[in-house]
N, C-alpha and C positions, 0 to 999 in steps of 0.2 A: 069120684074125687080127684083122680089123676087126670082124667080128661078135662076136668073143669079148670085144673091148675094149667094145663097147657094152654086152654083157651085164653086165660088170664094174662099169660106171659106174651102170648100173640098180640093181645090187645094193647099191652103195654109197648111191645116192640112197634106196633103200627103207630101208637100215640107218638112215640119218639121220632119215627121216621117222617111222620107228618109235621112235626114241630120243626124238624131240621129243614125239611123242604119249604116250609112257611118262612123261617128265619133266612134261608137263601133267598127266597122270592122277596122277601121285605128288604133284605140288603141290597139286592139287585135293584129294587124299586127306588130305594133311597140314592144309591149310586146314580141311577139313571134321572132320577128328579133333580139331583144336584146338577148333573151334566146338562139337562136340559135347561135347568136355571141359569147355568153358566152361558149355555148357548144363547138363550134369550138375551143375557145381559151383555154379550159381546158388543153389541151395537151401542148400548150405553157406555161401556168401557172405552170403546173408541171416541165416543164424544167427549167423555171425561178426560181422556188423554189429550185431546185437542184443546180442551179448555185449560189443562195445565200448561201446555205448549204456548197458549196465548198469554198466560201470565209470565212466562219466560220472555217471549218476544216483546212484550210490553215493557218489561224491565230493562232489557237491551236498548230498546228505543229510546227510552226515556234517558237512560244513562248517556247515550250519544247526544241526543237532542239537547239536553240541558248542561252539556260539558263546554263551559266557556273557556276562554284562553287562560292557560296557566292552571286550571282546575283538573285534578286527577280523576274524579268520577262524578258524573252528573247525578247518579242516583242519590248522592248524599245532599242534593238540594232539597229532598223531601225532609231532611232533618233540621231544616232553619227553624230554630226554636221559637223566633218571633213570628214566624208566618208559616207553619207547616203546611205543605201541600202534597198531592198525590197524583198518580197518573190518571185519576178520574176526571181530570180537567177535560179530557178529550171526548169527543161526542159519541165514540163507540161505547163508552162506559155509561150505563144508565144509573148506576148508583154505587158508591164507594164508601169504604170506610178505612181510616188510615192512622196508624200509630206510630209515632216516631220515639224509639227508645235510646238511651243514651248509656254509656258505661258509667259506672259509680264514680263520681267526683269530677267528671269533665262532660262537656257537651260535644255533640258530634260536630267536627270541624268540617264545613262543606268545602274547604279547599284541600286539606290534607286527608280527609276521609278516614281519620283514625278511630277505631273503635265505635263504628256507627252500625245500628241495626235498624232497618226499616220493614214495617209490616203493612200490607194492605190487602184488601179484599174487594173484589169486583163482581157484580152480579151481571152477567152478559145479557140474559133475558130472564124469564120467570123461573127457570129451573137448570140453568147452566152457570156455574160459578167457579172462580179460581181464588186460591188464597196463597199469597206469596210472602216470604220472609227473605230479606237480603241483609247479608253481613259483609261489611267491608272492614278490613284491618289492614294495618301497615307494620311490616317487620323489616327492620334494616333496609328501608328505603323501597321494599317491594310491595306493592298494593295487591291484595287478595280480595276477590269478589266471589262470594258464593250465593247462589239463588235457589231456594227451595220453593217449588210451586206445586200445589195439589189442585187437581181439577175435581170438580163434583157434578154429576149428573144423574137424576133420579136414584139417589143414595148409593150410586157407583163412583168410587173415588180412584184415581191414578195419580201418582207422584212423579215429578221429575226434578233432578238435582243438577246444577251446572256449577262448575268450579273453574276459576280463571285467576291467572296471575299475570298482572300487566308488565310486561317486559319494559315498557317505556319509562317505568318508574324505578327501575333496577339502579340507575345511577343517582337517583335522588335529585334534588333541586341544584342548579349550578350556582357559581360564585363568580362575580365580575372580577376578572383578573386584574391585579394591581391595588384593589381597594381593600382596606383593613376592616371596615366596620359597614353594617348595615341595619336597617329597621324594617320590619314588615308593617305596612299601613292596610289596614281593612277598610274598605269603603262600604259603608252601611247601605243597605237597600230599603229602608223603611219608607223613603220617599220616592223610590223608583218604580213607578207603575207599569213601564214598558221598557224593553232593552233600548239603550242608547248607544249609538255608534259615533267614534271619534269626538267624545265629549271632551271640553276643556275643563278639567277638575281643578278647583281652587284648593291648594295644599298651604295650609297655615302651620308654620313651626313656631311655637311660642316657648321662648326661655328653656330650650332643651339642653340640659346640662350634660347629657350623654354625648352631645355632638361637638364636644370641646375640641376633638381631634380633627375637625374639619378645617380647610384653610381659611384664612382670614377674608378672602374674597369670595369664598363659596364656589370656586372654580371646580373643585372636586366633586361637587354634588351630581349625583347621576339617579335616574328612576328606571326601573325595570319592570317587566312583567313579573307574574308570580313564579316564572321559571327561574328568576335570578339573574338572567343574562340578556334577554331581549330588551334592548334600550328603547325608552320612550321619548318623544318630543316634549320639551319643556321651555318655559319662559320663567326668567327670574326677575320678578318686579321689585323685590327689596331684598337686602342681605345685611345682617348684623351679627357679630360674633366669631366664633372659630379661633384658631390659635390660642386654644386655652380658656375661651369663654364660651358661655351658653349661647346658643343660637336662637335668633328670632328672625324669620324670613318668610316671604310670600312668593309662592310659585303657582304657575299654571301648567298642568301636565295633560297632555292629550292621551285619553284612555280609548283603545280601540273598541272596547265592548264593556258597557256596565250592565250587568244582568239584573233583571227584575226579580229573578227567583232566588238567587243567593248572592251574599256580599262578594265584591271582587277584591282581589289582594294584589298589591303591588309592593315593590321595595323601594327605599331610598338608600343610596350608598353615599359615603363619605370616608374621608382618610385615605388621600393619595397625594403626596407631596409634589409629584411631577405632573398632576393633571392640569390641562388647560380648560378654559371656558367651554362646557359642553352644551350650553343652551342653543335652541333653534327656535327662535321667537317666531319667525313667520310661518313655519311649519306646524307650530303648536295649534294654530287656529285652522279649522278645516276650510275648504275652498269656498264654501258658502259664506263665510264672513268677509265683508267688503271694507269693514272699518271697525276697529277695536281701540278705544282710547281709555286708558287706566286713569288718566288725569292726575298722575302722581309724578310726572317728570320733574316739576319744580321743586319737590320735595328732596330729590336727590341732587339736582344740578340745576342752577338757574338757566332758564331757556325762553325762547320766545315763541315756542310752539309746543303742541302736544304730539308726541310721536304715535303713529298708528302701528300697532303691532302686527297686523296681518301683511301678506306679500304685496299688497296693493299700495303701501306706503302713502296712504291718504292723511298725511300729517296735516294738523290744524294750527292756524296761527292765533295767538293769544292776543285779545284786545281788552286791555283795561280791566282785567280781573283783579281781585284783591289778594290771590295767592292761596297756597296749599293750606288745607285743614285736615284734621283727622276724618277720614272717610268711612263709608260702610265697609270698604276693603282697602286696607292701608291708608293712603292719603287721597283727598279729593280736591275740588277746586270750588272756591267760593266765588260765585259769579254776579254778586250784588252789584251790578252796574257794568259788568263786562261781559265778554262773550268770546267764542272761538269759531273761526270758520275754516273749512278745508281748503287747500290750495287750488285755484281754479274749480273746474266742474268736471271731474274725472268721470270716464264712461262707466268705471266700476260701481259708482254710486247711482247710476241711472238705472234703477230698477222698478218694475212694475208689481212685484210680489216679493214678500220678505218679512223680516222682523226687525223692529228697533226696540231697544231697551236701555234703562238707565236707573240708577239709584238717585233719588232726590230728597232733599230735606230743606224745609222753608217754614218760617213761621207766618209769612205773607209774601207770596210770589208777585203780588201787584195787582192792580185792577185791570179788567178786561183780559186780553190775550197776552200770555207770557210763555214764550217758547221753551220747550226742554230740548228736543232734538227735531229739527225740521229742515226739509229740503222743499223750498217754495214751489208751489204749483204741482207738487208730487206726492209727498207723504210727510207725516210728523206728528208729534205729541205736543199738547199745550196744557198749561193750566189756565183755565178762563175763570176769572173771579175765584181762583184756587181750586176750581173743579177740573179733575182730569178730563180733557176733551181732544177730540180729533177734528180735522176740517177737510170737507171735500171741496176742492177748488173747482171741479168740473160742475157742481150744482150750486156751489156757494152755501151748502147746509153744514151745520156743526153737529157733531155727534157727541154728546155728553154722556158721562158715566155717573153724573149726579153725586160723585164722591169727592168730598173735600179733603185735600192733602197738605192742609197748611197747619198742622199742629205741632211743627218743629220735630217731627219723628221721620226716620229714615223709612222710605217706601221704595220697593222695586216695582217701577212701571213698565210694562211691556205692551206693545201693539203689534199685532200680526196684521198683514194687509195683503189682499188680492185684488187687484184692479179689475173692476167690471163683474166681479163675482157677487151674486146676491148673498147677503149674509156671510161672505168669505172672509171678512176681517172681524178681528176680536181684540178686546182690551183684557189685560190681566194686572191685577195688583197683588204683589207678594206672593206670586206663583199661583194665585187663585183666578179662575175664569170670572169676568165680570158681566160682559155682553158681547154679541155679535152685532155688525153693522155692514153697511154696504158702502163702497167708495170707488172713485175712478182716478187714476193719475193722469191729470191734464196734460202737462208738459214738463219738461226738465231743463230749464234755462238757468237755474241758479245753484250755487254750490251749497253744500250741506252746512248748516250752522248749528251750534251748540249754545244754548241760552239767549239766543235771538232768532226771530222768525219772520215769516211773510217773505215777500219779494226782498231780494238782497238790497240792503240800505236802510230798511225800516227798523223800527225800534223793537217792541215786544220783548224788553230785556226782562230776564228771569232773575228775581232777587231770591238767592238762596244758594245752596251747595249742591253740586252734581258730581255723581261718580260713576265710574264703569260704564261708558256709552258704547253701545254696540249696534252695528248695522249689518244684517244678514240678508242674502238673497233667498235664504231657505225660510219657508212658512213653518217655523218651529212648532213642534207639537205641544200640547198642554202638558205631557208628561216630561218633555225637555224642560220646559219653563218652570215646573214645579220644582223638579230637583235642582235646577239652576239657582233658584232662590235659596232653598235650604242648605245647599252647599255653601252659600255665602254667609248666611245670616246665623246658622246655628253656632252655639258656643264652641262645639267640637268640630264644626264643619263637616259633620256626618262622617268623620274619620276616627279610627281606633289605631294608635301608634303601639307597636309592640316593644319588647324589649331589645336592647342593643345586642347584636350578634358580632 
């Protein structure tokens, strides 16, 4: 009995020892398995880390690439509520999902980047991804940027966080010294399909009762970039008000860069009793412009010629026109029987490639050929039997758009031309492409004429109203022509005026 009991105890002891040994072995096996698994996933972890790093790099690249003049952070371009975009536009990203989030009660401001959050996901290939969330906030003039990027590769994830305070924003926006008031002007980008450089922006101020503190002659008007201090070149076409009265005025402002991704902002300043006239008319128009005639000179002072706003001073003599009328932009000229031609035959207008444009309005320009803007034997736009048409003097062929413009409506007619280039020339009406064609500049013996065409001294008088005639040696892009039209024709001129500051 006793011996059997000892054997039972030994069996129990042996069982517990074996159980302990088995537990130790199993624990070691589990640890080893986990370690082996970790070792096997090190490669995946490295790949996922670099995927997360790619998200960081892409964010920083986008932030710098899309940072326009005066903009605090390019990453906020992705928060354009009208046209949200993502870094997925670039060829390295095969697919992308983007969500732009806004703080409650306010949109993400692409200029100030206040309270903006952007999230996007990119699949680098079939099994490598990164997920990025960017937060931008502004506190006491300091712009803070945080980037959270998570890389994912074969179910292995690694995360990277980056925080940045932009020292350039510590001082905030500047203020033009000596001026008491300003307003922010946001230039909408709905019709800007590609970035535009040195663009002459039309700024219409209409019965603005906030600007009563401006001088009565408008000499204290200044325009700056969004930074509040960098002055912009501008031309004052008309002015009314100030000295206690609401302001109505027409300006042309040279904008260094209009972004297609985000709205561009500038400031208009006023309220400086000692300011002298600050406009710089000739430098408002980039060097490509060889002639810009607003055709509003007679509306402000009787004159025998239309002044050219460019540095070329290609002023045009007035011949028998019926005088100023309300135009597409401020005032225009009724050429029903009259015309204008440039003084002499200046070299600046002897171009073989370029762009001509004009607003026209007629109920019947007359039978056969009626000139809009023409330099005989070289380039020009006509209405032939009221159809917008060009003429190739080298071949004697006409190029018709088949579009009748004689319904007494304002039309913006534009022609780009490249001598000797097959289908290198084009017609646009109201900012829209119409057709390509070929032409050659034959010779340049004649002056440029408005409302009269052909060899100098012929008739072809245009019966109707013409406004804003321009000649440029640049073959302007379709994107430029499109926004040019909308900037002049829209009721708000594609501008949003902020509150007085």
